[in-house]
N, C-alpha and C positions, 0 to 999 in steps of 0.2 A: 874645138875644146870638147872634152869628154863630160859625159853626164856624172852629176856627183853621185855617191854611193846613198843606197837608202840608210835609214837608220838602224835596220837590222845588220847590215853589214858592217856598219861603223861601229855598233856595240860586239862585234865578233873579231873586230881589228886591233890594234895596238894602241898606243898612248895618242898619237897624233891623230887616229881616226876619233877616239873619244874627243879630243878637243875640237872636231869638227861638230860632234853631235852637242858636245856643250854649247858651242856658239849658235848652232841651230834653235837650240831649246831655253836658252839662258833668257831672254826677254820674257818670254810666257811664264817661266818660273817666277821671274821678279814680279810680274804683273799679278800672278796668282798670289802669292804671298803679301805683296802690297795692297791688294784688296781686302785680305783678311786681317791684315795688322794696322794697317796705316801709318806704318814706320818704312822708311826706306833701308834705315841700319839694320832693322829687324828683318826685313825682306831679303836683305844682301846676305845676313848670317844664314837664315834658312835655306835660301839657295845654294849656299855653299856647301851646307852638310847634306843637302839632298843629293847634289851633284857627287859628292863623296861617297855617298852609299851607293850610287847608281854606278860609280867607277868599281866599288869593291865588288859588287853583284852582277856586273853586265855579263860574266861567264852564265850565270844563271838565267838571265832573260830567255824566255819561250815565246818565239812569234807566233804559234800557234793558237796561244792564250789571248792574244791581242797585240795590237799596235805599240810600238815602242814609247811614243808618247803618253800613251795610257798608263804604261808601266812606270813612267817616270811620275806622272802624277798622282799615283798610288802611293810613290815612295815619297812624294812631297805631303801628301795628306797625311802619311803616318809620321812625318817629320814634325810637321804642324801640331798634330794631336799628343805626341809625346812632348813637344817643348810645353804646350798649353798645361798639360798635364803637371810638369815638373816645375812650370814656372819660369823657364830658362830656356835659351836654345842650346841642344845637345850638340857637342862636336866632337864625339868619339871617333867617328869615321875619319875626320878630318886629322885628328891626332894619330890615328893608326897609319894614315897615308904620309905624316909627316907635314902637313898644310899647316902653315902658322895662322894667326889671327888676321882677319880681314882689316885693310886699312883704306878708307873710301875717301877719295878726295872730293871736292864739291862738285867736281864735273862728274864724277860718279852718282852723285845723291841728286843732281840736277836731272841727270838721264833716266835713273829709277824714277823720279817724280814724274817726269814726262810720260812714263809707262802708267801712270795710275789714271790718265784721264782726268787731269784736274777740272776741265769744264763739265764733266759728268758728274764729278763729286761735288761740284759748286751747285748745278743743277739740283742734284738731289739734297743738298743742305736747304735749298730755297722751298723744298714742298712741304705743305702743311705735316705738322708733326705726326698725326696719325698716318697719314700715307708715305711719309719718311721711314717711320719704324716699320712699317710693314713692309715697305720695299725692302729696305735694308735687310730684315729678318728673313725674307723669301730669296731674294736675288744673291745677295752678300753671303747670309748665314746660312743659306742652303735649307732651310727648315719647310717642313711638309705643312699645308695649310692647316690641316687637323690640330698640329703640334702648335702652329701658330696662335690658331683662335683659341686654346687653351690659355697660352700665354698673354695674350693680349684680353682676354677675358671678354669675348665676343664669339658671334658665329663665324663658322668658316665663311658662309656667303659674303658676310660685310669685309672679312678677311680678304677675299678674292676681289670684292668691289675695291676696297682701299689699293690693293696692289695693281690693279688693271689702270684705275685713274693716275695713280702715280708714276707707272711706266708710260702711260699716255700723254700726260705732262712733261715728262723727261725728254721723251722722243720730240715733241713739239718744240721745246725749248732748245734742244742741241740740233734740231733743223734750221732754226732761226739763226744760227750762228754763222758769223762772217766766214 
């Protein structure tokens, strides 16, 4: 059995190659959006638009600027930002490509939910409010400590301590799981 082509070759290839690229990165995209939105349906919509834009722009991908997965996550961040800005998921690339609306089955939604790491979300919800807010803002929201300190109206040292304690507690709870 031959070795699978790398992402660069897949992006330079035809539609079947892009299908392999899609399958290779679909779960990572769904998980990325699910962590940021909390909605399986919204995560699926954002993922679909991200891959449609990647398909349209694959010929412009330049491997000398970075890995294909990083390029894809860059598109994903842009799609998410635009969607948050406009209050809706954009679907222009899907329309241009003739891709119809998504129809998700219960099995599809269950698979997306599995990607969310529900035990981690449950453990996060069980943290004291101050730690939970700090961990969510730092890890999920990707805020810098200085910005987080301003938002929480406390010192950067206190924020670092809350995040550290929260992550330590999460790790301990998740390691105790059967």
